[in-house]
C-alpha positions in Angstrom: 64.7 29.5 123.2 68.1 30.7 123.8 67.0 34.3 124.2 64.5 33.5 126.8 67.1 31.4 128.7 69.5 34.4 128.6 66.7 36.7 129.9 65.9 34.4 132.8 69.6 34.2 133.7 69.8 38.0 133.8 66.6 38.3 135.8 67.9 35.7 138.4 71.0 37.8 139.2 71.2 39.3 142.6 71.4 43.1 142.5 71.9 45.7 145.2 71.2 48.9 143.4 67.7 50.0 144.2 67.0 51.4 140.7 68.2 48.2 139.0 66.2 46.1 141.5 63.1 48.1 140.7 63.6 47.5 137.0 64.3 43.8 137.5 61.1 43.4 139.5 59.1 45.1 136.7 60.7 42.9 134.0 60.0 39.8 136.1 56.4 40.9 136.5 55.9 41.4 132.7 58.3 38.7 131.5 55.6 36.8 129.6 54.9 39.8 127.5 58.5 40.8 126.7 59.3 38.2 124.1 55.9 37.5 122.5 57.3 38.7 119.2 59.6 35.7 119.1 56.7 33.3 119.0 54.4 35.3 116.8 56.1 36.7 113.7 53.3 39.1 113.0 53.9 41.1 116.2 56.7 43.7 115.8 59.4 43.8 118.5 59.0 47.5 119.1 56.1 49.9 119.7 57.4 52.2 116.9 54.1 51.9 115.0 52.2 53.1 118.1 54.6 55.9 118.6 54.2 57.1 115.0 50.4 56.9 115.3 50.6 59.3 118.3 52.9 61.7 116.5 50.2 63.8 114.8 48.3 64.4 118.0 51.5 65.3 119.9 52.5 67.8 117.2 48.9 69.3 117.2 49.0 69.6 121.0 52.3 71.4 120.9 51.4 73.8 118.0 48.0 74.7 119.5 49.3 74.9 123.1 46.9 72.2 124.2 43.2 72.1 124.4 41.1 74.5 126.4 38.5 72.0 127.5 38.4 68.3 128.4 35.7 67.6 125.9 37.7 69.2 123.1 40.6 66.9 123.8 38.4 63.9 124.0 36.6 64.9 120.8 39.9 65.4 118.9 41.2 62.0 120.2 38.0 60.2 119.1 38.1 61.7 115.6 41.8 61.0 115.2 41.1 57.4 116.2 38.5 57.0 113.5 40.8 58.6 110.9 43.8 56.5 111.8 41.7 53.3 111.8 40.2 54.1 108.4 43.7 54.8 107.0 45.1 51.5 108.4 42.2 49.6 106.8 42.8 51.4 103.5 39.4 53.1 103.6 38.6 56.6 102.5 38.6 58.8 105.6 35.6 60.9 104.5 33.4 57.8 103.9 34.4 56.5 107.4 33.4 59.7 109.0 30.1 59.8 107.1 29.4 56.2 108.2 30.0 57.3 111.8 28.3 60.7 111.9 26.0 60.7 108.9 26.2 62.9 105.8 27.2 66.5 106.2 24.2 68.9 106.2 25.2 70.5 102.9 25.4 67.2 101.1 22.0 66.2 102.6 20.3 69.4 101.4 21.9 69.2 97.9 20.8 65.6 97.5 17.3 66.2 98.7 16.7 69.3 96.5 17.7 67.4 93.3 
């Protein structure tokens, strides 16, 4: 493809600036991954969707001043992952959490006492 040819020409240029050389080496190393979206239309050309998925967690971290423990951060990340996955699949978040962790204790006692 023309775009790939242009990229190869840019990456073949001789550069003297150390910062540019470092970037050029990195692009050469990851070249095969850079233009995947050209060959597979279902793959977006940006990581905007990933950035947006992290937004809620970043805002939460800023508002709460971070987590006080490592396990708290890991627990939050795990639950957020389940919630985001359920939402992407079009599932009800509550049902996804119940499937993962079992019914809430109050619902269990209400159902068994009927």
